[in-house]
N, C-alpha and C positions, 0 to 999 in steps of 0.2 A: 239528572236529566242528561241525555246524550246531546253532543253538539250537533248542529245542523249537518246534513249529508255533505253539502258543498264544502264545509270547513274540514270535515274528515278527509275528503278527497284531496284537498289542497295539502294537508299535512302528509299524506302518503306520498304524493308526488315530490314533496320536498325531501322526504327521507330517501326516496329512490335516487333523486339527483345527487344527494350527498354520498350515497353508497357508490353510485356509478363514478363519481369524481375520484373517490378513493381508489376504486379499482383501476381507473385509467392511470392514476399516479403510480400505483404499484406496478402496473404493466410497463410504464415508461422506465421506471427504475430497473425492472428486470431486464428489459431490452437493452438499456445502457450497460448494465452489468455484464450481460451476455456478450455484448459487442466488445467491451473492454477485455474480457477474458479471451475472446477469439483473437483480438489484436495482439495481446500479450503472447499468446501461444504461437501465432504466426511469426512475430518478430524473434522470439526465442528459438524457434526452429531454424530460421534462416541464419542466425548467428552461429549455430552449431554446425552448419554445413560449410565445407571449404568453398571459397570463391572460385578456385580453379583446380581441377583434378591434378594438374602437373605438380602442384606444390608438395604433394605427399612424397613424390620422388626426390625432390630437393632436400627435404627434411631428413630422409634416410641416408643421405650421403655423408661420408666422413669429412670434417673440415680439413682444408689443406694445411700441411705443416708450414710453419713460418720459415723464411729464408734468413740465414744469419751470415752477414758479410764479414764476420770475424773468423770464420772457420768452417763453412759449409752449411748444409741444411740442418735445421735444429728445431727441437721442441723444448719448451721449458719443463724441467723436471727436477724434483728434489734430489740432492746428492745422497747416494747410498753409502752405508757403512760409515756414517758420520762420527761414530763414537770409537772407531778403531784406534787403539793405542799404538804409538809408533816408538821405535828405538831411534836414538840419535844417529845421523848418517856421518859419523866421524871417519876421517881418513887417517892413515898412518903417517908418521913423521916422514918428511922428505929426505932425500939423500944428503941434503945439507945439514940434517940434524935438527931442523926446526920443527917442533910439534905443531900439528894443525888442530887448533882448539875448536871444540864443538860443545854444544850444550849437553848437560848431563841427563836431561830428560827430554822427551819429545812426545807429542801427541798429534793425532790426526784431528784437526779442528776445522770443521766445515763452515763455521760461523765467521768467515773472513769477510763477508759482505760481497763476495764475488758470485755473480749469477752463473748458474750451471745450466748447460743445455745438453740434450742427448741427440746423437746422430740420427738422421732419418734412416728408416729401414732400408731403403734402396742403396744407401752408401755403406752399409755394414760390411766390413771386410770378409772375404771368403778365402779359404786356404788355397794355396797355389804357389807356383814358382815363376820366376821371370829371368831372362838373361841379364847379366850384370852390365853389359856394355852396350846393348841395343835397346831393350826394354821399352820404356814409356816414350822415348824420343821418336819412335816410329809412328806413333799415333798423332802426335802434335795436337792433342785436344786442347781447347780453350779452358782456362781456369778462371772462375769468377773472382778469385782473390788476387789476381795479378796487379802489380804496382805500375808505376809510371814507366813506360818503355823508353828506351834510349834511341830506338830506330824503328824500322818496320817490325811491328810486333809479331808478324808471322815468321820472321827469321830469328828473333831473339829466343834465347833459352830461358826458362823460368826454373830457378833452383830454390828449394827450401832447406834451411838449416835449423836444427833444433839442438838442445843441450843434452845433458847427461841422462843416460838411460840405463836402468838395471832392473832385473826382475827377481830379486832375491829377498829373503826375509819376509816382512809383512806384505810386501808386494806380491810375492809368490803365493802366500796364503789367499790373498784377494783374487788372484787369477785362477787358482784352483776352484774357488767358489763361483766366480762370475764368468769364467772363460778367458782364454788367452788373447782374444780380440778386445777385451775390456779396456786396455790402455788407450786404444785408438778409436773407440766407438764414437767419440764426439768431434772427430776431425772431418767428418764428411768425406768427400772424395778429393780433397785438396792435394794430397800426396800422390794420388793415383792419376791425376790429370796434369801434373807438372812434367818437367823434363828430367829433373833429378831431385831426390830427397836424401839428405845426408844428416846423420846423427852421430853422437859419441857413445859407443857401446862400452859402458863402464862396468863390465862384468864378464867373466868367462862363461861360456855356455857349454856345459858338460854334465854327464852323470858320474864322472870319475874325478881324478885328480886328488891332490893332497893340499889341504889348506895351508896358506902361507903362515909361517910362525911370526910371532912378535908384531902382529897387526891387530888393531882393535876391531876393524871391520873387514871381514873376508867374505866375498860374494861368490855365489854359484847360481846359475840360472838354467832353466829348462830349455831344451831345443824347441819345444812347442812355441816359445815366445818368439823365436826367429821366424818360424813359419807364419805367425800372425803379423810380424813386422813386414815381411815380404808382401803379404796380402794387403796390408794397409798402404803400401806404395813406397817403402824404403828401398833405395837403390844401393846405398853404400854407408859404411860406418868407419869412424876413426877408432883405432885400437891403441894409439899411443897415449896411454894414461896410467894411473897408479893402481888399477885394479885388474887389468887384463890377465896378469899372472897370479891372481889370488889362488888358483888351483894348480900352480906350477906349470911346467912345460907341457905336461899331459893335458891340462885344461886348455892351454893355448892351442895345441894341436887339434883338440876336439872342436874348439871354437872356429878355427879356420875351416875345418871339414864341414861343419854345419852351415856356416856362411856360404860356402860353395854350393852345398846341397840346395839351399833355398834362394840361390841367385842373388845374394847380397855381396857386393864387392867390399873390399877393405883396404885400408892403408894405415901405416904407422906401426906395424908389428909383423914379425915373420920368423922363419926358422933359422935365419942367419942375418948378418948385417946387411947384405945386399937386398934381401927380400923386404926387410923392415923399412928401408929408405926408398924402395921402389914405388913409384906412383901407381895408382889405379887409373886406367884410361877409359874414357867413354866417347862414343860418337853420338852426337845429338844435332839434328838439323844441319848436317854438313860441317859441324864444328867438332874439333877434337879437344876434349877436356881432361886435364890431369888433376888428380886429387892426391895430396900428400898429408901425412900426419906426423907431428913431432910433440914430444912431452918434455917439459922442464920440471916435472914432478915424478920422481922415481923413488920408490921406497928404499931399495938397496941397489948398489952398483951392479950386482949380478943380473938385474933385470934389463940392463942395457944390451941391445943387440950388437954383436961385434964379431967379425970373422964368422966362425961356424956356430956361434952361440945364439940360441933363440932369444928373442926379447923385443923391446920396443925401440923405436927410433927416438933418441933423446936429443935435447938441444941445450944442455948446459954449456957445451962447446958447440957453437952454431956452425962450425966449419962444414960438417957433412950435410947438415940440413940445407945450407946455402948452395952447396954443390949440387944437391938433388934438385933444388928449385931451378937452378940455372940449366941443368940438363933437360928438365921437363919443359922449360921455356922454349927450347929449340924444337920440340916435338909437338907442342900443343898450342891451340889458339887461346885457351883460357886455363890459367893455373890457379888452383884453389889449395890453400893450406889450412888445416884444422890444427890448432895449437892447444895443448893442455898446459896451463901455466897459472901464475898468480897466487894470491893468498885467499884461503877460504873465508867466506862471509865478509869480504871486503869489497865495497862497491866501486872502488877506484883502482885502476890499473897501477901496478908498481913500475919501477924503472926498468926492470928486466922485461916485462911485457911490452912496454913501449919501444925499447931498444930492439928486441927481437922482431916485433911487427914491422918496424921500419927497415930492418935488415932484410926481412923476407920480401917486402915490396921492392926494395932496391935490387934484389937478386932476380926479380921477374915475376913475383906472385901478383895476381890480380884481385883476389879476395882472401882476407884473413878472418877466420872464425874461431874464437877462443872459447875455452871452457875450463872447469875445475873449481872456480870460486863458489859454486852452488847458488850464487846470486847474480843478478844482472849487472853488467857494467856498460858504460857508454860506447858510442861509436866515434870513429875518427875518419875523416876523408884526407888521406895522405897521398900527395902526388897523383891525384885522380883515381885512387884505389880505396876501397872500403875496408875498414877494420872494425869488426865487432869483438870487443875485448872479452866479453863473457856472455854466453847464452843462458846461463843458469841451469837449473834442473829441468827435466822434461817428464820423464817417467821415473819416479823415485819415491822413496819414503818421504814422510812429511814431518819435519822437525818443528820445534816450538818457535824457531826464528821465522817471523812472518815474511822477511825478505826472501827467504828460500821458496816461498809459495808463488812468487812472481816469476813468470817466464814469458817467452815470446817465440813465435816462428819468425825467423829472419828470411825475408824473401828477396832474392836478387834476380834481376832480369838483365841479361848480358847479350851484347851484340858480338858478332864474329870478330870485331875489332877490339874486344875485351873492354868495352865501355859498359859499365853496369849502373843500374839504379838500385836503390835499397828501400825496403819497406819493413816496418815492424808490426806484427800482428799479435796483440796481447793475448796471453793464455795464463791460466792458473795451473801450477804444478800440484794438483791434488794428489791424494794418496794413490799411487799407481795409475793415474789417469790424467791426461791433459784436457783441460776444460776451457772453452773460449771465454774470455772476459767480455762483458757487454756494458754498454751505457757508461755510467759514471766511473766505474773501476777501470774500464778501458781508457777513458780520457785521462784519468789520474796516472796510469802507468805510462802513457805516452808523454805526459808532462814530466814525469820523473826521468824518463829516458832522455828527454831534451836537456834537462838540467845536468845529467851525468855526462853528456856528450860535449865535445869541444869543437867549435867551429862549424856546427851544423844546426839545422832547424828540423824539428820533427812536426809535421803537419797533423791536423786532426784525423786524417785518414790513415796515418801511420807512415806515409812516405817521408823519407829523410832527404833533405836538400842541403847542399853546402851553402854556408853563408857567403 
């Protein structure tokens, strides 16, 4: 029997209500799902769009290069040619017959823990010449590396001194590969913006000449190197050393000619005794500056300039050197002596260095800058005058002796009254290139200079102050 009609109608309504409820639930779920999808799409789209159109221009710009207060603008960069093998940088025996001992093997090892930086593109040297006696002093540009001034800084002269420079052997190979401005690429504009830059040129510059006999190391460098030196800001070089006649008198003549061609003054050697002991003079900011060079390291006696004989100004007997200083004192406001002396790879000045330095100051010299040991030696403040006993290597081969890797730019700022301040700017003498020392190695070298120096204090910024 069928159920009553009223009962069947009630069951149908119940089924419809259940179905409608399920439909509404499904619809709600679908609406919520669609809403979530729409919300997700909206948020995702907004995240992918830049908040400001100008940001895209900022992203496309090159980041600025970092400024390095140890030697000009710089960017961190790995050292190139880190595996170059080097020969020892031995010197021949001195005229006194004492051999200059050097290691039997040497390598270019960049793993010295010294940070290397590359010069900013705008400071990269370009070829050119400049007058030897007027040059940079006319511009009087400010240098960010200047030390503590002794008077009105606008009237002081800023002078940079560096150590031994040669472009021979492995260095020459490196320059042929990387360009002749490679040695100076990490100096920034320091030497271009000062008043004088002076180094020790420890090589003849010539395509000819005859190599010296009975010398372990005989150097010869390309004239292209002097062109790059001039462009980097060098004003003058000392030639009184034990390598300038490595290619004989012909090599010396060529060197003097090329120096003149590229506007680099010289002192310490010449075509006769008078020329060798004659100072180079400069006019800077109303000051007359005299530069003299003397060597107490001469391979053989025939290298000594005397009478009409070409050669170097020597100081085994200091009589002529002292007379030259006294003469320059009468003509110049500031007298500078670059001395080649001492024992190789010895960090302490010997008695001859100290005696000569004091004699030179007593004769009228205001600054004494030494070289030849291939390592740094300390500073002395004697009678109000600065003596830097050894500036070490600057552009040189790289031996296995780690002390020869350490060098510095010595910065003097002097008033017309010949009152000077001194600052040490640490560098690494890498293979054929001077590289600024940064951070910890910078600090350690300044501490080492303080320990090697007598009666002075070396501050954290490199300024040297008498105790």
